[in-house]
N, C-alpha and C positions, 0 to 999 in steps of 0.2 A: 578709356586710355580714346584717344582723339585721330583721323586720316587727315592727313593735309591734302593738298591738290595732287600733288604728282605720288599719293596712296603711302607713302612714309607716317609712318606711324609716330603721332608724340605721345611720351610717355614724358608720368610727374615721379620726380625724384628728391629727396630732402639735397638742402644744400650743400651742407658738410657730404654729401654724394659728388658734388659736381669736380668734372675733370677740365682742365684747359684743353681747349680745340669741341668740346659741343656745341650743338648749335641750338639758340633759342628761339621755341616752335611757338611763344606768342611774345606778343609786347607783356613788360612787367610795368605795373606803374603802385604808386605812394596810394595811399589811403583816398588822398586829396586829388586827386587824376591828373599827379605830372608824369610820365614818362622817365622809369628809370632807364631802363634797356629794352631797345626794339629789339622784335621780332626777327631773324635772321642771322642777329649778333653772334660771333663766335668767343665763345668763352675763354676769357685769359683768367691769369691770378691775381688780377687789379682788377675785375670788372666782378669777380667769385665773392672778393672781399668786399667788394663795395656793396653789395648785394645783402653780406651779414651784418654790413652796417646800418641800412635798409632795415635789419631783422625780417629778413624775407625767408621763411623759413622752407620754400619750398620752388622750383619752376619747373616748365616744360622745356623737354627737350626732345631732337629729333633722335628714335632710335636707330637708325643708321651712321650716326656721326664716327668718323675716324678718328679716333684719338692719335697725336704724331707719340713717337716712340719717348721723346724728350720729356712727356708729361705722366712717366709713368716710371721715370727715375727720381728717386729719393735724394734730394740734393742737400746735405748740411754746409754752413758755415766752418769753419776754421775756427770761428769765435766761439762757437756753443760745442765745439768738439771737446775745444782744452778742455773748458768748465766741465763735461761729464767725466773728463779722465781724472779729475781733480779726485782730493782725499775729503774737501767737502760738503761735493755732489755727492758719494758714494754714501759720505753720512745722513746728507739729506732725502735721499733716494730711497735708505730704509725709515727713517722715519714720516718720511708721507706714504711709505706702502703700509706703514703699521697703522698709521690715521685711518687711512681710506679703508683698512678691515674694517677698526671700528667703528666709524661713522655712518657706513652701512648698516651694519646691524643695529645702529642708533635710529638712525633716518626708517631702516622699516618698520623696526617696532611703533615710530609714531606716525606710521601712516597706514597702520593695523590694529594704531587705537589701544596694543597691548602695555604699551608705559605711555607715563604723561614727560613731558620733556627734562632732562636733567640741563640744566645751563650751565653748569660747573665742570659736570664733565665734559658736552661739547667744547667747551672753554678749553679744557685742562688737556685736550685730544691737539688744539688746536697750538696750543704753545710749545709741543711740543717739536709742532715744523716750524713755530716762530722764534724759538729762540737758538735754533741751526745756522740763522745769518745774520749779518753784522749789520748789514744796510737795507735799505727798501729796493736798490739797484742788483745786491745779489739775492734778495730772493723773489727778483721779475727774471735775473736771469735759470736761477734753478726752476722756476717753474717752465723756462722756454723749453727748459731740456725735459721735462717730465712727460714728452709729448708723445712719446709710445703708449700711454697706455688708453685703450679706447675713451670716445669721448662721451662717455655714461652721465648719467645724472648726478653720480656720487662723485664722479672727480671732477665734473664742471662747476657744482655745490664748491667743492671743497676749495678750486682754483679762484673762482669770485668771492670766499669768505677773506682768503687770502689776500687779494687785491684792493679790499673793501680796507680790512684792518692798515694796510699799507695810507688808501686814500684818506681816510680818518686822521692818522700821525700827520700828516702833509696839512692838513685843516685844523691842524692843534685841539682836534677832541681831547675834552676831557675822561679821567678812566672809563666811567659808566656806559659814556656815550659809544667809546671805543670799543667796549663789548657787546654792544646793540647793534651797530651797523658790522660786528663781524658775525654775528649771528643774524643779520640781515640778508646776507649773502650764503651762509652756510644752510640757511632751511627758504631760498626763495624758489626756490623749484622743486618743490615737496610734494605739490600738486603731478606733478610728473610720474610719482610713483603711484597714482590713483588713476593711471590711463592703463590703459589693456596693455601687458607688454609685446602682446602680437603686432599690436600698430606700433611702440615706441622699438621697435627692432625689427618690424620691417624692412628688409633690403631694397625695395625700390618699389614704384608704382602703386601709392598709397592714391585710394581714393580721393575725394573732394571731400566726402563725411570723415575720414578719419583726419585729412589735416586740420579739417574744425574742429573733432575731439580733442587734438594734444593741442589747440590754440585753447581750452577753456583750463589745463591745468592754474591758468592763475586762481579763479575761482574755486576751482576744488582744493588750491591748497589754502586758500584762507578760511573756508568752512571747515579744513582739518584744523587749523590753529586758531579760530577765533574764540573761542571757548577754553584754549589753556592760557594757563596762569603766566604767559609771559608778554614782556613790552609789546604796546598795540604797532608800534611803527615795526616791528618784525613782521606783524599780520600784515600791513598794508604792504610792504614790501614783496610779499607773496602775490599781493592781489596787484599792483598795478608796476612794476618791474618792466613791464614791456608798453607802459605808456610812454610818450614821448611831449615835450613840451609846447610844439607845435600843432598838438592834436591827432595827431598822425598816428596813435599808436592803437593798444587794443589790453582791457575786453570794451572802455567804454568811451577811449577819445576823444580823454581830461585833457585840457590846458596846463601852461604851469602850475599856477594856482591852487591847481584843483591836485597836485601828484605831492604825496608826501615825500621831502626834500630827502627824508633816506632811501625811498625807493628810486629816487633822481640819479642815488649814486649808484645805486647793486644796477641801475639799467646801465653806467659807463661801463661797470666792473662785467657785467655781462657780457657787454658786446666785444668786450676789448680781448677777454678769452676766447671768443667765439670768432675774433678776426685770425687771431694770435694760434689755434691750433693748429695742429700738423695736418699733411694731407701727404698724400699715397705720391706726389709727386714735386714735395721742397717738405726742408727744413721750419721753423719756425721764421714766422714773420723779420724782416729788421725793423725795428720800433720804429724808424722814422717812417716809413711806409704809411703805420696804421694814426702815427701824429699827423700825416700830411692828410690824413683824409679826416681826420676829426677837426681839421684846421678848415679845411673846405666848403662840407657839407653838414656841419655836427653845432653850430652855433646856436640855432637854431629849435635842435632835439634838442638837447643836453642845458641843464642850467650853466651858464656863462663862468658862475663863478667857481662852480664845481669845475668842468670841463676844463677851466684854464688853467685853476691848481694840480688836475691829474698830469696833463701835457704838460706843465712848465716841469714837475716833477721828474717823468720820465726824461726828457731833455736834459736839464740841468746835471744829471748823475751820470750823462755821458759825456762831458766836459771831459777832454783831453785822451779820450779812445781812439784808439786807431779805424778808419775804416775804407773802401771802398768806395769812388764816385760809380756810375752809369760810365764814363769814358773809359774807367780801371785807371785810372789815376788814384795811389793809397795814400791817406794823410793823416791828420791829428787834426780833428776838433778844438779849437781854440774858442769859438764865439759862439752865443748864444743869440739869437736874432727876438728878440721880443716879440715882434711885430708875424714873423714867419719862424714859428719853433720848428717847423721843419725842413727850414735851409738854413746854418749854422755856416759861419764862415770856417774852413778847412785849409792847413796848411799843409803844401806838399813841397818840401823842400824851402826854398826862398822866395815861393811864391804861395799867397795868402789869395783863396776863392771863396768867395763871396755867395751863395749858392743863391742868397733872394736875388742878387742881379743877372746870375749866370742861368736862368731859367733852363736851359737845354739839357743839366745838368742835375743829377739825385743822388743822394746817398744808396747805393743797392745793396751794404752788408756792412757790420759791424767787423774787424779782424781782429 
């Protein structure tokens, strides 16, 4: 724990513990030395999401930070509340809950070396969830509503697996490749089960050594899987899903052509799930906020072919959805701008609002 000039203590916390209103105690840089967030910055929801986009696992904040009352309120949009009250969601919730329980047992046995990996069993468990949804967007919406679960390794891995399955379908994968990318997502974080639980579950103030230990989960996961009779791409996804195409990732700082293609896909799903997980102060992010961040800062970090397919797939499914803009005007998405996916054309009454031209406006929420 460090002391600042005015004797205020700086403590290190997981990014998942960050709350708007906290003050950054130290400059935050990318691996190649570019400043992301300056010391003294007051955290906002958008800044926290940006840090997750850059896969920043931890930050130092001032311990005497005053958190505003609004930051402690959990805000849920009408759009997701209606989904949660539907019969379809209740069926999905039951299948999801049962699969998490089964997956936890299977993953623990893999981590302790008690059993080999039963690929067929894992895929059967996943299909129990996938068959509950008629479309990709329905699956995304259901996942957004499952955020009451703690963001454990098990739940996060299940979500990443389902998102990988969606991306694979959008990329028109053959059935065999679709199964592999789904399993890549499911097992990408298995190395975290080799990290002492006292570190993974520690509520705050981890040491630099403890954070370094957490970052070893990629190598630990690969070592756990390397002798298993599974597709090599699953092993490489565990090892390389924190690598980035611009060389800013870890554990090796690989560049695009050195990273397994399936690991690149898992990286996108992994970051998307992290950015859209629930916070104590809000419900799920509007998908267009996430798309905007990927558009502005993601094309060098992620394979352009994969990230474009992913973003186009998300926004196309929201055509004709009702939305609320940042000026509180409500309307309907009628046209996607291919050059700026996060800024579609919205019809509000007799008015057509082109968000690519009206830069001061953004989509705040789905309705």
